[in-house]
C-alpha positions in Angstrom: 3.1 -14.1 33.0 5.3 -15.2 30.0 4.0 -15.6 26.5 4.4 -19.4 26.5 2.5 -19.7 29.8 -0.3 -17.7 28.3 -0.5 -20.1 25.4 -0.5 -23.1 27.7 -3.3 -21.6 29.7 -5.3 -21.0 26.6 -4.8 -24.6 25.4 -5.7 -26.1 28.8 -8.5 -23.8 29.9 -10.1 -22.4 26.8 -9.7 -25.3 24.5 -11.4 -27.6 26.9 -14.6 -25.7 26.5 -14.4 -25.1 22.8 -15.8 -27.8 20.4 -13.4 -28.9 17.6 -14.9 -28.0 14.3 -13.5 -28.8 10.9 -15.2 -26.6 8.3 -14.5 -28.8 5.3 -17.0 -28.8 2.4 -16.8 -31.6 -0.1 -18.0 -31.2 -3.6 -21.7 -30.6 -3.8 -21.8 -29.9 -0.1 -24.7 -28.2 1.5 -24.4 -24.8 3.0 -22.7 -25.0 6.5 -24.3 -23.2 9.4 -22.4 -20.1 10.1 -23.2 -19.0 13.7 -23.6 -15.4 14.8 -22.3 -14.2 18.1 -25.1 -14.9 20.5 -26.9 -11.8 21.8 -27.2 -13.6 25.1 -23.5 -13.7 25.7 -22.5 -10.3 27.2 -19.0 -9.0 26.4 -16.8 -8.7 29.3 -15.3 -7.0 31.2 -18.0 -4.5 31.5 -17.4 -1.3 29.6 -15.6 1.3 31.6 -13.8 -1.1 34.0 -10.2 -0.4 34.8 -8.1 -3.1 33.1 -4.7 -3.9 34.5 -1.8 -3.6 32.1 -0.8 -7.2 32.6 -4.4 -8.3 31.7 -4.4 -6.2 28.5 -1.0 -7.4 27.5 -1.7 -11.1 28.0 -5.1 -11.1 26.3 -3.6 -9.2 23.4 -0.9 -11.8 23.1 -3.5 -14.5 22.7 -5.4 -12.5 20.2 -2.2 -11.9 18.2 -1.5 -15.6 18.0 -5.1 -16.5 17.2 -5.5 -13.8 14.5 -2.1 -13.8 12.9 -3.1 -16.2 10.0 -6.4 -14.5 9.4 -4.8 -11.0 9.2 -2.1 -12.5 7.0 -4.7 -13.7 4.5 -6.6 -10.4 4.8 -3.5 -8.4 3.8 -2.7 -10.8 0.9 -6.3 -10.1 -0.4 -5.7 -6.3 -0.1 -2.6 -6.7 -2.3 -4.2 -8.8 -4.9 -7.2 -6.6 -5.3 -4.8 -3.9 -6.7 -3.3 -6.2 -9.4 -4.7 -5.1 -12.8 -3.9 -8.3 -14.8 -2.4 -11.8 -14.6 1.4 -11.5 -14.5 4.6 -12.2 -12.7 5.4 -10.0 -9.8 9.0 -8.9 -10.2 9.2 -11.6 -12.9 8.9 -14.3 -10.2 5.5 -14.4 -8.4 2.2 -15.6 -10.0 -0.1 -12.7 -9.3 -3.4 -11.6 -10.7 -6.8 -9.9 -10.1 -9.1 -11.3 -7.5 -11.0 -14.5 -8.7 -8.4 -15.2 -11.4 -5.7 -17.8 -10.9 -2.3 -17.2 -12.4 -0.1 -20.1 -13.5 3.7 -20.6 -13.8 5.0 -22.7 -16.6 8.0 -24.2 -14.8 9.3 -24.6 -11.2 9.1 -21.5 -9.1 12.2 -19.3 -9.2 14.5 -19.4 -6.2 14.2 -15.6 -5.7 10.6 -16.0 -4.6 9.9 -14.5 -1.2 6.0 -14.2 -0.9 5.5 -17.7 0.5 8.0 -19.5 2.7 8.9 -23.2 2.1 8.2 -23.3 -1.6 9.0 -26.5 -3.6 10.6 -27.2 -6.9 8.6 -30.4 -7.7 5.5 -28.9 -9.2 4.2 -26.1 -11.5 2.4 -23.8 -9.2 -0.6 -21.5 -9.6 -2.1 -19.1 -7.2 -5.3 -17.0 -6.9 -7.3 -15.3 -4.2 -11.1 -15.2 -4.5 -13.6 -12.6 -3.3 -16.9 -14.5 -3.1 -19.2 -11.8 -1.6 -20.4 -10.8 -5.1 -20.6 -14.0 -7.0 -19.1 -17.5 -7.2 -15.9 -18.4 -9.0 -15.6 -21.1 -11.6 -12.3 -23.0 -12.0 -11.2 -25.4 -14.7 -9.6 -28.8 -14.4 -7.8 -30.1 -17.5 -7.2 -33.7 -18.3 -3.8 -34.4 -16.7 -3.6 -38.0 -17.9 -1.3 -40.0 -15.6 0.4 -36.9 -14.1 0.0 -36.2 -10.4 -1.9 -33.1 -9.6 -3.8 -31.5 -6.8 -5.7 -28.2 -6.4 -5.6 -26.7 -2.9 -8.8 -24.8 -1.9 -8.7 -22.9 1.3 -10.5 -20.3 3.3 -9.3 -17.2 5.3 -8.5 -19.4 8.3 -6.1 -21.4 6.0 -8.4 -24.5 6.4 -9.3 -26.7 3.5 -12.7 -26.2 1.9 -12.6 -29.2 -0.4 -10.6 -32.1 -2.0 -9.5 -31.9 -5.6 -6.8 -34.0 -7.2 -5.6 -37.3 -8.7 -5.9 -39.0 -5.3 -9.6 -38.3 -5.3 -10.1 -39.4 -8.9 -11.4 -35.9 -9.6 -12.6 -35.6 -13.2 -11.7 -32.9 -15.8 -14.2 -30.1 -16.2 -15.6 -27.1 -14.4 -16.0 -26.6 -10.7 -17.3 -23.8 -8.6 -16.5 -22.1 -5.3 -19.3 -20.2 -3.5 -19.4 -18.0 -0.4 -21.1 -18.8 2.9 -24.4 -17.1 2.0 -24.7 -18.0 -1.7 -28.1 -19.5 -2.6 -28.2 -19.5 -6.4 -28.7 -22.2 -8.9 -25.8 -24.4 -10.0 -25.5 -24.0 -13.8 -25.5 -27.1 -16.1 -22.0 -28.2 -16.8 -20.6 -27.6 -13.3 -19.2 -30.9 -11.9 -19.0 -29.9 -8.3 -19.5 -27.0 -5.8 -17.3 -26.1 -2.9 -18.6 -23.8 -0.2 -16.3 -21.6 1.7 -17.2 -20.4 5.2 -15.4 -17.1 4.5 -15.8 -14.9 1.4 -12.0 -14.8 1.1 -10.8 -18.1 -0.4 -7.7 -19.2 -2.3 -6.8 -21.7 -5.0 -3.3 -23.2 -5.5 -3.0 -25.7 -8.4 0.0 -28.0 -8.3 1.0 -30.3 -11.1 4.0 -32.5 -10.8 6.9 -31.9 -13.2 9.9 -34.1 -14.0 13.1 -32.2 -14.1 13.5 -32.8 -17.9 13.2 -30.8 -21.0 10.7 -33.3 -22.4 8.3 -33.0 -19.5 8.5 -29.3 -19.4 7.1 -29.3 -23.0 4.6 -32.1 -22.3 2.9 -30.3 -19.3 2.2 -27.0 -21.2 -1.1 -28.0 -22.9 -2.6 -29.0 -19.5 -1.2 -25.8 -17.8 -2.8 -23.6 -20.4 -6.3 -24.8 -19.4 -5.9 -24.0 -15.7 -8.0 -20.9 -15.3 -10.6 -19.4 -12.9 -13.1 -16.6 -13.5 -16.4 -15.2 -12.1 -19.5 -17.3 -12.7 -20.9 -14.6 -15.0 -18.2 -15.5 -17.5 -19.0 -19.2 -17.5 -20.2 -20.5 -20.9 -19.5 -24.2 -20.6 -16.4 -24.0 -22.9 -12.9 -24.7 -21.7 -10.9 -21.5 -21.9 -7.1 -21.5 -22.5 -4.3 -19.0 -21.8 -0.6 -19.1 -22.8 0.9 -18.5 -19.4 4.4 -18.1 -20.9 3.4 -14.8 -22.4 2.0 -13.0 -19.3 3.7 -9.7 -18.5 6.2 -8.9 -15.7 4.7 -6.7 -13.1 6.1 -4.8 -10.1 5.8 -6.9 -7.0 2.3 -5.8 -5.7 3.3 -6.3 -2.1 6.2 -3.9 -2.5 8.6 -6.6 -1.3 12.1 -7.4 -2.6 12.7 -10.8 -4.2 15.9 -12.7 -3.9 17.0 -12.3 -0.3 16.0 -12.2 3.3 12.8 -13.6 4.8 9.2 -13.8 3.7 7.3 -10.7 2.7 6.0 -9.1 5.9 2.3 -9.8 5.5 1.5 -9.0 9.1 2.8 -5.8 10.6 2.5 -6.0 14.4 2.1 -2.2 14.8 -1.0 -2.3 12.6 -2.4 -5.6 13.8 -5.0 -4.4 16.2 -6.2 -1.7 13.9 -6.8 -4.4 11.3 -8.3 -7.1 13.5 -11.8 -5.6 14.0 -12.4 -5.8 10.2 -10.9 -9.3 10.0 -13.2 -10.5 12.8 -16.2 -9.2 10.7 -14.9 -11.1 7.6 -14.3 -14.4 9.4 -17.4 -15.7 11.2 -16.8 -17.7 14.5 -16.7 -21.4 14.3 -19.1 -23.3 16.5 -18.0 -22.7 20.1 -16.0 -19.6 19.3 -18.6 -17.0 20.2 -17.2 -16.4 23.6 -13.7 -16.0 22.2 -14.9 -13.4 19.8 -16.7 -11.6 22.6 -13.6 -11.7 24.8 -11.3 -10.3 22.1 -14.0 -7.9 21.0 -14.2 -6.5 24.5 -10.5 -5.7 24.4 -10.8 -4.0 21.1 -13.7 -2.0 22.4 -11.7 -0.9 25.4 -8.8 0.1 23.1 -11.1 2.3 21.0 -11.9 4.3 24.1 -8.6 4.3 26.0 -5.4 5.3 24.3 -3.4 3.7 27.1 -5.0 0.3 26.4 -4.4 0.7 22.7 -0.8 1.5 23.3 -0.3 -1.6 25.5 -1.9 -3.8 22.9 0.3 -2.5 20.2 3.4 -3.1 22.3 2.2 -6.6 23.1 1.8 -7.3 19.4 5.3 -6.1 18.7 6.7 -8.2 21.6 4.7 -11.3 20.6 5.9 -11.0 17.0 9.5 -10.7 18.1 9.4 -13.5 20.6 6.6 -16.1 20.0 6.2 -15.8 16.3 9.9 -15.7 15.6 10.2 -18.9 17.7 7.5 -20.8 16.0 9.0 -20.0 12.6 11.2 -23.0 13.4 10.0 -26.3 11.9 10.5 -27.8 15.3 7.1 -26.3 16.3 5.2 -27.0 13.1 4.3 -30.6 14.0 5.1 -33.5 16.3 8.2 -35.7 16.5 8.0 -38.8 14.3 11.4 -40.3 14.7 15.1 -39.7 13.9 14.6 -36.0 14.9 12.1 -35.3 12.2 8.9 -33.3 12.9 5.7 -33.7 11.0 2.4 -31.7 11.1 -0.7 -33.9 11.6 -3.5 -31.5 10.9 -2.4 -29.3 8.1 -5.2 -27.2 6.6 -7.6 -28.9 9.0 -6.8 -26.9 12.1 -10.2 -26.4 13.6 -9.6 -24.8 17.0 -5.9 -25.7 17.2 -4.8 -22.1 17.1 -1.2 -22.8 17.9 -0.7 -25.2 15.0 -2.5 -22.9 12.6 -0.2 -20.0 13.6 2.9 -22.1 13.5 2.1 -23.4 10.0 1.2 -19.9 8.8 4.5 -18.6 10.0 6.7 -21.5 8.7 4.8 -22.8 5.7 1.4 -21.1 5.3 -0.2 -23.0 2.4 0.2 -26.5 3.7 -1.9 -29.2 2.1 -4.0 -31.6 4.2 -1.8 -34.5 5.3 -3.7 -37.1 3.2 -2.6 -35.0 0.2 0.9 -34.2 1.3 2.8 -35.3 4.4 5.6 -33.0 5.5 8.7 -33.7 7.5 11.0 -30.9 8.8 14.5 -31.3 10.2 17.0 -28.8 11.7 19.4 -31.2 13.5 21.7 -34.1 12.8 21.2 -37.5 14.5 23.3 -36.2 17.5 21.1 -33.1 18.0 23.6 -30.7 16.5 22.3 -27.8 14.3 22.6 -28.5 10.6 25.4 -26.3 9.1 27.3 -26.0 5.9 30.5 -26.2 7.9 29.8 -30.0 8.0 28.9 -32.7 5.5 25.9 -35.0 6.0 24.4 -38.2 4.5 20.8 -39.2 4.5 20.5 -42.9 3.5 17.2 -44.6 2.5 17.7 -48.3 2.8 16.5 -50.6 0.0 12.7 -50.4 -0.4 12.4 -47.7 2.2 12.0 -44.6 0.1 9.1 -42.5 1.2 6.0 -44.6 0.6 3.8 -42.6 -1.8 1.4 -42.9 -4.7 2.3 -39.5 -5.9 5.9 -38.2 -5.5 8.5 -37.4 -2.9 11.3 -34.9 -2.5 13.9 -33.7 -0.1 14.5 -29.9 -0.2 17.2 -27.8 1.5 16.3 -24.3 2.8 18.2 -21.5 4.5 17.2 -20.3 7.9 14.4 -18.2 6.4 12.9 -21.3 4.8 13.8 -20.3 1.2 16.1 -21.8 -1.4 19.9 -21.4 -0.7 21.7 -20.2 -3.8 24.3 -22.6 -5.2 26.4 -23.0 -8.3 24.3 -25.8 -9.9 20.9 -24.3 -9.0 19.7 -27.5 -7.4 17.4 -27.1 -4.4 15.8 -30.6 -4.0 16.1 -34.2 -5.0 13.5 -36.9 -5.4 11.1 -38.5 -7.8 11.6 -35.8 -10.4 15.3 -36.7 -10.8 15.8 -39.6 -13.2 19.6 -39.9 -12.7 19.9 -40.6 -9.0 22.6 -43.2 -8.2 21.6 -46.2 -6.0 24.1 -48.3 -4.0 24.9 -51.9 -4.8 22.5 -52.9 -1.9 19.6 -50.9 -3.4 19.9 -48.0 -0.9 19.8 -44.3 -1.9 22.1 -41.8 -0.2 21.7 -38.1 -0.5 24.8 -36.1 0.2 24.1 -32.8 1.9 27.2 -30.5 2.0 28.6 -27.2 0.8 31.3 -28.5 -1.5 30.5 -30.7 -4.5 31.4 -34.4 -3.9 33.4 -36.3 -6.4 32.3 -38.9 -9.0 28.8 -40.3 -9.1 28.1 -38.9 -5.7 27.6 -35.5 -7.4 24.4 -36.8 -8.9 23.0 -37.3 -5.4 24.4 -33.9 -4.1 22.0 -31.5 -2.3 24.1 -28.3 -2.1 24.2 -26.6 1.3 25.1 -23.0 2.1 28.0 -22.2 4.4 25.7 -21.3 7.3 22.8 -23.0 9.1 20.1 -24.7 7.0 17.1 -27.0 7.2 15.9 -30.1 5.4 12.3 -30.6 4.4 10.8 -33.8 3.0 7.5 -34.0 1.1 5.5 -37.1 0.5 2.6 -36.4 -1.8 -0.3 -38.8 -1.7 1.3 -40.7 1.2 0.6 -44.4 1.7 -0.8 -45.9 4.9 2.7 -46.4 6.4 3.0 -42.6 6.6 -0.6 -41.9 7.5 -0.4 -44.4 10.4 3.0 -43.0 11.5 4.8 -46.3 10.8 7.4 -44.6 8.6 9.6 -41.7 9.1 12.6 -40.3 7.2 16.1 -41.7 8.1 18.5 -39.8 10.3 20.8 -37.1 9.1 24.3 -38.4 9.7 27.3 -36.1 10.0 30.1 -37.6 7.9 33.1 -35.3 8.7 
């Protein structure tokens, strides 16, 4: 049976019997019920049974797809727990000790390779939390009129709360707690977010105009974005000059500036890591049988080297075939018009294991759609692969720019979903650009090509590499027209 057939069988047979559960905890939420695997559900097959190689291989493939995002986050956690202080990995990546967010002070550099599909519209921060010992406090400065959002997620890459301008979140102190925490909330804490996993992450994003003036204006707010263990909370807003943090060696041992994303999941080691990950991530309601099923295979592998070898080979094959395939934006959402594809349940995957894995492979830290709608494109309006050998135009008619209350941008990526080097170091265009040229009819045309266009068109130029590339449109704080799928980006038209 082929890999895709297995996935189809899982979605049609297993999903029908599993309840959809969105583990989202709003501020001041009560502790969610975290179910244990029922003692009344026996694992199967029975221990000692002979398992056909095809059965072992196919169940292993399902387990690989299901567990890939969870193992990905597990391994990021292992890397961050070795980081001694806040700093920039290879001078590029915001890294720091567990429970402490690290902020950039400008757009992320194009050499970054730790997270695919980055943007150059915001000042990023990143931190991984380990909540088993104590909660973590994070600070929210007064951003004024600036758009901002903090992404809070768990080990499944699902959201655990809503924080940002669109929610009218107030400046001050907030707290993230683990699934079993039962302490008292200190005075001065504005809200509490409960994670269903002890591993959680925080990604602050603050919009930045592409101007010298705004780069200076954003720094006071950025300096107050911090997180730390609850034991350090004293009710006073702490500050840090993030421009003075040291450069550190890349803690993941990766190489910045070329190739694909850091290999956070190594298929050869996957099934050796999965048992620990399944202990870290409790089952969602309805997943007990799934845990028992995968657990039975892991148990068999621990007793039979042949089963273990088959599972390892299945992981390698699935990574090469299925995971490589769903790296494409084409599988990271649903068609919404003009060849564009948009995810509908980002960071709210529940038991949609396929979408979770596809997002984790193509763009792991997606926001919920109500915070940011994403649109991916790999083809022109005639279905031909986008290539720097051609020139393209993307024209937004008058009054039909992306309908947002936050900001929008169109970014160009290479085939690995990273910025494509170019002579003017421009990787996206949108709200941040104050010098875009509109046509006499009020339309806006973005010119996507390898060579620089002449005249005023150069101000609307999105440089393309010589080879294949992708386009990616972001719409932060999307309006109803996007949320109701009444708007989609215009077609990408070949002009030569």
